[in-house]
VEXZAMI-812499 format. One line per 8 residues: number of its first residue (from 1); for each residue x, z, y of C-alpha. Coordinates in Angstrom, 1 decimal, decimal comma. Each point is the difference from the previous one (the first is absolute). Example, Ala and Ser with C-alpha at 12.3 -4.5 7.8 and 13.67 -1.06 7.14 Angstrom:
1	12,3:7,8:-4,5 | 1,4:-0,7:3,4
! end
This chain:
1	-27,5:33,5:-22,9 | 2,6:-0,8:-1,7 | 3,0:0,3:2,4 | -2,0:2,9:1,4 | 1,5:1,7:-3,4 | 3,2:-1,8:-0,3 | 0,7:2,0:3,5 | -1,3:3,5:-2,0
9	1,7:-0,6:-3,2 | 3,4:-2,9:1,0 | -0,7:-3,5:-1,5 | 1,7:0,7:-3,0 | -2,9:2,7:-0,7 | -2,8:-2,1:0,3 | -0,7:-3,0:-3,5 | -2,4:-2,6:0,0
17	2,0:-2,4:-2,6 | -1,8:-0,7:-3,3 | 2,5:2,2:-1,8 | -0,6:3,1:1,1 | -4,0:-0,8:0,9 | 0,1:-0,9:-3,9 | 1,6:3,7:-0,9 | -2,6:2,1:2,1
25	-2,9:-2,1:-1,5 | -2,9:2,4:-1,7 | -2,1:-1,6:-2,7 | -0,6:-3,2:2,0 | -0,2:1,5:3,8 | 3,4:-0,5:1,9 | 0,6:0,9:3,3 | 1,2:-2,4:3,3
33	3,2:2,5:0,9 | 2,3:2,0:-2,3 | 1,2:3,3:2,3 | 2,9:1,7:-0,9 | 0,4:3,3:2,5 | 3,4:1,9:0,2 | -1,6:3,0:1,5 | -3,0:2,4:-0,1
41	-0,3:-0,9:3,8 | 0,0:-3,5:-1,0 | -2,9:0,7:-2,6 | -2,2:1,5:3,0 | 0,5:-2,6:2,1 | -1,4:-3,2:-2,0 | -2,5:2,6:-1,3 | -1,1:0,0:3,6
49	0,1:-3,5:0,9 | -2,0:-0,4:-3,6 | -2,9:2,7:1,7 | -0,4:-1,9:2,8 | 0,3:-3,5:-0,5 | -2,2:0,7:-3,2 | 2,1:-1,0:-2,7 | 0,3:1,4:-3,7
57	2,9:1,5:-1,0 | 1,5:0,1:-4,1 | 2,3:2,9:-0,5 | 2,7:-0,7:-2,6 | 3,7:0,7:-1,4 | 1,4:-2,7:-2,0 | -3,7:-1,2:-1,4 | 1,4:0,8:-3,8
65	-3,9:1,3:-0,3 | -1,5:-3,5:1,1 | -2,0:0,2:-3,0 | -1,6:3,8:0,1 | -3,0:0,8:2,0 | -3,3:-2,3:0,6 | -0,5:-2,9:1,8 | 0,7:0,6:3,9
73	-0,4:-2,1:3,4 | 1,6:-1,9:1,2 | 2,6:1,3:2,1 | 1,5:-1,5:3,3 | 3,2:1,7:-0,4 | 1,6:1,8:-2,4 | 2,4:2,6:0,9 | 3,1:0,7:-2,4
81	1,8:3,2:0,2 | 2,7:-2,0:-2,4 | 3,1:0,4:3,0 | -0,8:3,6:0,5 | 2,2:1,1:-2,5 | 2,4:2,6:1,2 | 0,2:3,5:-1,7 | -0,5:2,1:3,1
89	1,5:3,2:-0,8 | 0,8:2,1:-3,4 | 0,3:3,6:-0,3 | 1,6:0,4:-2,9 | 0,1:4,2:-0,1 | -3,4:0,0:1,3 | -0,9:-3,1:-3,3 | -2,4:-1,7:3,0
97	1,0:-3,9:0,4 | -1,8:-1,9:3,3 | -0,5:-3,8:-0,8 | -1,4:-3,0:1,6 | -2,9:-1,2:-2,0 | 2,0:-3,7:-1,0 | 2,4:1,7:-2,0 | -0,6:-0,7:-3,3
105	0,6:2,4:-2,6 | 3,3:-1,3:-1,7 | 1,3:-0,2:3,5 | -0,6:3,9:0,3 | 1,1:0,9:-3,2 | 3,4:-1,5:0,0 | 0,2:1,9:3,4 | -1,2:3,5:-1,5
113	2,8:-0,7:-3,1 | 2,4:0,7:1,9 | -0,9:3,3:0,8 | -1,5:1,1:-3,8 | -3,8:-0,6:1,7 | -2,7:-1,9:-0,6 | -3,8:-0,6:0,4 | -1,7:0,2:-3,1
121	-2,1:-2,8:0,3 | 0,8:-2,8:-3,1 | -3,6:-2,2:0,6 | -0,4:-3,3:-1,7 | 2,0:-3,2:1,4 | 1,5:2,4:2,7 | 2,9:-2,3:1,0 | -1,3:-1,6:3,0
129	-3,3:2,5:0,6 | 0,9:1,5:3,9 | -0,6:3,4:0,1 | -2,8:-0,1:2,4 | -1,9:-2,3:-2,1 | 0,7:2,6:-3,4 | -1,6:2,9:2,4 | -2,7:-2,6:1,2
137	-0,9:-1,1:-3,2 | 0,6:4,4:-0,9 | 2,0:-1,3:-3,2 | 1,7:2,0:-3,2 | 1,5:-0,8:-3,1 | 0,8:2,0:-3,3 | 2,3:2,5:2,1 | -3,4:1,5:1,9
145	-0,2:2,3:-3,0 | 3,3:2,4:0,9 | -0,2:-0,5:4,2 | -3,5:-1,7:1,0 | -1,5:-2,9:2,0 | 0,7:-1,1:3,1 | -2,6:2,4:1,4 | 2,5:2,7:-1,0
153	3,5:-1,5:1,2 | -1,3:-1,5:3,6 | 0,6:3,0:2,1 | -0,8:-2,2:3,2 | -0,4:-3,1:1,9 | 0,1:-2,1:3,1 | -3,1:-2,3:0,2 | -1,5:-2,5:2,6
161	-3,3:0,2:0,2 | -2,4:-3,1:0,5 | 0,2:0,6:4,0 | 3,2:0,1:-0,1 | 0,7:3,9:0,2 | 3,1:1,6:-1,7 | -0,6:2,9:-1,6 | 2,2:2,2:-2,5
169	-2,0:2,2:-2,5 | 1,5:2,9:-2,3 | 3,9:0,4:0,5 | 3,3:0,7:-1,5 | -0,8:3,3:-2,7 | -2,3:0,9:-2,3 | -2,4:2,5:1,5 | 0,2:-1,5:4,0
177	-3,6:-0,6:-0,3 | -1,7:2,3:1,7 | -3,6:-1,9:0,2 | -0,9:-3,0:-1,8 | 2,4:-2,2:-1,6 | -0,6:-3,3:1,1 | 2,5:-1,9:-1,5 | -2,2:0,1:-3,2
185	-2,5:-2,0:1,6 | 2,5:-3,4:0,1 | 1,5:1,1:-2,9 | -1,9:-3,1:-2,1 | -2,1:-1,4:2,9 | 1,3:-3,4:-1,0 | 0,9:-0,6:3,6 | -3,6:0,4:1,1
193	0,9:3,2:2,8 | 3,2:-1,4:1,7 | 3,7:-0,7:-0,9 | 1,9:2,3:-1,4 | 3,1:-0,3:1,7 | 2,4:2,8:-0,9 | -0,4:2,5:-3,3 | 1,8:3,1:-0,1
201	0,5:1,0:-4,2 | 0,6:3,4:-2,1 | 3,2:-1,2:-2,2 | 1,2:1,5:-2,6 | 4,0:0,7:-1,5 | 0,7:-2,6:-3,1 | 0,2:1,5:-3,5 | 2,8:1,1:-2,0
209	-1,4:-1,6:-2,9 | -2,6:-2,6:-0,7 | -1,1:-0,5:-3,5 | -2,9:-2,1:-1,7 | -1,4:0,0:-3,6 | -1,8:-3,0:-1,1 | -2,3:0,8:-3,2 | -2,1:-2,6:-1,7
217	-3,3:0,7:-2,1 | -2,0:-2,3:-2,3 | -3,2:1,7:0,9 | -1,6:0,6:3,5 | -1,7:3,1:-1,2 | 3,1:2,8:0,4 | 0,9:-0,8:3,2 | -2,8:0,9:2,1
225	0,4:3,6:-2,0 | 3,9:-0,4:0,7 | -0,5:-0,7:3,9 | -2,3:3,5:0,3 | 2,8:1,9:-1,8 | 2,3:-1,2:1,9 | -1,6:0,0:3,5 | -2,0:3,9:-0,5
233	3,9:1,4:-1,4 | 3,1:1,5:2,4 | 1,6:-3,1:-0,5 | 1,1:-2,0:3,4 | -0,6:-3,1:-1,0 | 0,9:-2,7:3,0 | -1,6:-3,2:-1,6 | -2,9:-0,1:-2,7
241	-0,6:-3,3:-0,8 | -1,6:-2,7:-2,8 | 0,6:-3,3:-0,1 | -1,8:-2,3:-2,5 | 1,8:-2,5:-2,2 | -0,8:-3,3:2,1 | 0,4:1,9:2,9 | 4,1:0,1:-1,8
249	0,1:-3,3:-1,1 | -1,0:-1,5:3,3 | 2,2:2,3:2,8 | 3,1:1,4:-1,9 | 3,3:-1,5:-1,1 | 0,7:-1,0:-3,8 | 2,1:3,5:-0,4 | -3,0:2,1:0,9
257	-2,7:-1,3:-2,3 | -2,3:2,0:-2,2 | -1,3:-1,1:-3,8 | -3,2:2,0:0,4 | -3,2:-0,3:2,6 | 0,2:3,3:1,5 | 3,1:1,8:2,1 | 0,4:3,5:1,9
265	2,6:0,2:2,4 | 1,1:3,4:1,3 | 2,8:0,6:2,7 | 1,5:2,6:0,8 | 2,2:1,0:3,1 | 1,5:3,6:1,5 | 3,5:2,1:-1,4 | 1,5:-1,6:-3,0
273	-0,9:3,4:-2,0 | -3,9:-0,4:1,3 | 0,2:-3,4:-1,4 | 1,0:0,7:-3,6 | -1,7:2,7:-0,4 | -3,3:-2,3:0,8 | 0,8:-2,6:-1,5 | 0,4:1,6:-3,4
281	-3,3:1,7:0,8 | -1,2:-3,6:0,1 | 1,2:-1,4:-2,5 | -1,6:3,0:-2,5 | -3,8:-0,7:1,8 | 0,9:-3,9:-0,6 | 1,0:0,1:-3,5 | -2,8:2,6:-1,1
289	-2,5:-2,8:1,6 | 1,6:-2,3:-1,9 | 2,1:-2,2:2,3 | 2,9:-1,8:-1,6 | 2,6:-2,0:0,8 | 0,8:2,1:3,1 | 2,8:-1,4:2,3 | 2,1:2,2:2,6
297	0,7:-1,6:3,6 | 3,0:2,3:1,9 | 0,4:-0,4:3,8 | 2,4:-2,8:-0,1 | -2,6:-2,6:-1,4 | -3,9:1,8:0,3 | 0,1:-1,1:3,4 | 0,3:-3,6:-1,0
305	-2,9:0,3:-2,3 | -2,1:1,1:1,9 | 0,6:-2,4:2,8 | -1,2:-2,3:-2,6 | -3,2:2,1:-0,7 | -0,7:-0,5:3,9 | 0,1:-3,4:0,1 | 3,0:0,2:2,5
313	1,6:-3,4:0,7 | -2,9:-1,3:-2,2 | -0,9:-3,3:1,9 | 3,2:-1,8:-2,4 | -1,8:1,0:-3,4 | -2,4:-3,0:-1,5 | -3,0:2,4:-0,6 | -2,6:-0,2:3,4
321	-3,1:1,7:-0,5 | -3,5:-1,0:2,0 | -1,3:3,5:-0,2 | 1,0:3,5:0,8 | -2,2:2,8:0,1 | 1,1:3,5:0,4 | -2,5:2,8:-1,7 | -0,2:3,6:1,1
329	-1,4:2,6:-2,6 | -0,3:3,5:-0,3 | 3,4:0,6:-2,5 | -2,4:1,3:-2,3 | -1,3:-3,4:-0,9 | 3,0:-1,8:0,1 | -0,6:-0,6:-4,5 | -3,4:-1,1:0,8
337	0,5:-2,5:2,4 | 3,2:-1,5:-1,4 | -2,2:-0,5:-3,1 | -3,1:-1,2:1,8 | 3,0:-2,4:1,8 | 1,4:-1,2:-3,3 | -3,1:-0,6:-2,3 | -1,8:-1,8:2,9
345	2,8:-2,4:0,3 | 0,1:-0,1:-3,1 | -3,9:-1,0:-0,5 | 0,6:-2,5:2,4 | 3,4:-1,5:-0,7 | 1,8:1,1:2,8 | 3,9:0,5:0,0 | 0,0:3,5:2,4
353	3,9:1,3:0,7 | -0,7:3,9:1,0 | 2,7:1,9:1,7 | -1,5:3,6:0,6 | 1,0:3,3:1,8 | -1,6:1,7:-2,4 | 0,9:3,4:1,2 | -1,7:-1,3:3,3
361	-3,4:-1,0:-1,6 | 1,3:-3,8:2,2 | -0,3:-3,3:-2,5 | 1,6:-3,3:1,0 | -1,5:-3,1:-1,9 | 0,9:-3,3:0,1 | -1,2:-3,6:-1,2 | -0,5:-3,6:-0,3
369	2,8:-2,0:0,9 | 0,2:-2,5:2,9 | -0,3:-3,3:-1,8 | -3,2:0,8:-1,7 | -1,2:-1,9:3,0 | -3,7:-1,0:-2,0 | -1,0:3,2:0,3 | -2,9:0,6:2,5
377	-0,1:2,8:2,3 | -3,4:1,4:-1,4 | 1,8:0,4:-3,3 | 2,6:2,5:1,8 | -2,6:1,5:2,0 | -1,8:1,1:-3,0 | 3,1:1,5:-1,9 | 0,4:2,1:3,5
385	-3,2:1,4:0,1 | 0,0:1,0:-3,7 | 3,6:1,9:0,3 | -1,6:1,7:3,4 | -3,0:0,7:-1,9 | 2,3:2,0:-2,8 | 1,7:1,4:2,7 | -3,3:1,6:1,9
393	-1,0:0,9:-3,3 | 2,9:2,9:-0,4 | -0,5:0,8:4,0 | 2,6:-1,9:1,1 | 0,9:-3,2:2,8 | 1,3:-3,3:-1,0 | 2,0:-2,3:2,9 | 0,8:-3,7:-0,2
401	3,9:-0,1:1,3 | 0,3:-3,6:-0,5 | -2,1:-3,2:-1,1 | -0,4:-3,4:1,3 | -1,7:-0,9:3,2 | -3,4:-0,7:-1,8 | 0,0:3,9:-1,0 | -0,1:1,4:3,5
409	-3,4:1,2:0,2 | -0,1:3,6:1,8 | -1,5:1,7:-2,9 | 1,3:-1,6:-2,9 | 3,6:1,3:1,4 | -1,3:3,5:1,2 | -3,0:0,6:-2,2 | -3,0:1,3:2,2
417	0,4:1,7:2,6 | -0,3:4,7:-0,4 | -2,4:1,5:2,2 | 2,7:1,6:2,0 | 0,0:-4,1:1,1 | -1,8:0,6:3,3 | 2,5:3,1:0,9 | 3,1:-3,0:-0,5
425	-1,6:-2,6:1,7 | -0,8:2,3:3,1 | 3,8:0,8:0,3 | 0,2:-3,7:0,2 | -2,3:-0,5:2,4 | 1,5:3,1:1,9 | 3,8:-1,5:-0,2 | -0,6:-3,6:0,6
433	-3,1:-0,5:1,8 | 0,8:-3,2:1,5 | 0,9:-1,6:-3,2 | 3,4:-0,8:0,7 | 1,1:0,5:-3,6 | -0,9:-2,9:-2,8 | -2,9:1,3:-1,7 | -1,0:-0,6:-3,9
441	3,0:0,9:-1,6 | -0,9:3,7:-1,4 | -2,9:1,3:-1,5 | -3,2:-0,7:1,2 | 1,3:-2,6:1,9 | 1,7:1,9:2,8
! end
């Protein structure tokens, strides 16, 4: 079988080396071979072969998100799209780019910067993440406040279905969908419905000016009102971020530290006059609500600041965490949920680092450094369940984005499936009737 795969891909694109197998291991599940296709037709041939011979396939990019998702079946093969890393087409006038899924976000930004354009995805740990993986997990960052999520930025894609069929969904314009927009079906599907091979994105011009205000607060109680005032105003804000003191201490450079427990950062992008006017109004709102020690970051240095906040190049940092959860709540409940999280952590002697896209109702929480090996998994399970209960009390949901291998139970990672799960399961059964793609990683064990 390996020799047959080599005739499809060439010998150099089929690996059974221990090093590659380790890289593409998820939890304790290791594939027997790593396949590196360089074209969509090769993906199709691999999938058809797997269907014929009853092999299980795992779809991956760089496997940078190996810690995300619940426990999977053991795959026979892993298809890595890492070497499908070409920028296929760039229509600068129309602000559109089409890429292969293995292109990384920094690679695309480097290309687009020459043309003074960018793709507004600024997610946590983005330096090694492929665009296919970002779309498959529907990941986004603070810039979603102004520009939206992957669902808003993806215009179309090519996908290899679990029977080897190649389909194109969506297209190259915003208003080109006459019927159902099937591209939305694959965004956030975690590789359970097919292999996303090519993606077309909507782009934006680089801003003339970018300006960040960082305000410190001794008390949290003024912050929710500040957020509501800013978000309900006519001010155009690119990012609205809350950081607690521990997050800053653990992840930011010494030059970008805070003496206070609570911090708000507002980023404004656009033409210079608009940025100046908006920043002045923001400063007034901050002062009215008790914000102090306001720092200003201009375009020359705020990019570095936001890279730190999003944990870019964080591999070399001393701090590592066992658990990372992402909470999604109605924006109106932001203050109550953060208060509840912090009260629970104080009561239970926990050190919780918080980074929140406050204008969107997205809260990232991190806790427990890796050197605490003595703590049993039951201890962490009870903490995760407590935070999920807090979230659900405010009509939100929580997903565990990173956890130790002992915490990969489906309901612990994703929560209990909702009332629409039967519909989701029916879609999975329809697209992957022969169960070619490994199951388990997605909600409900899909």
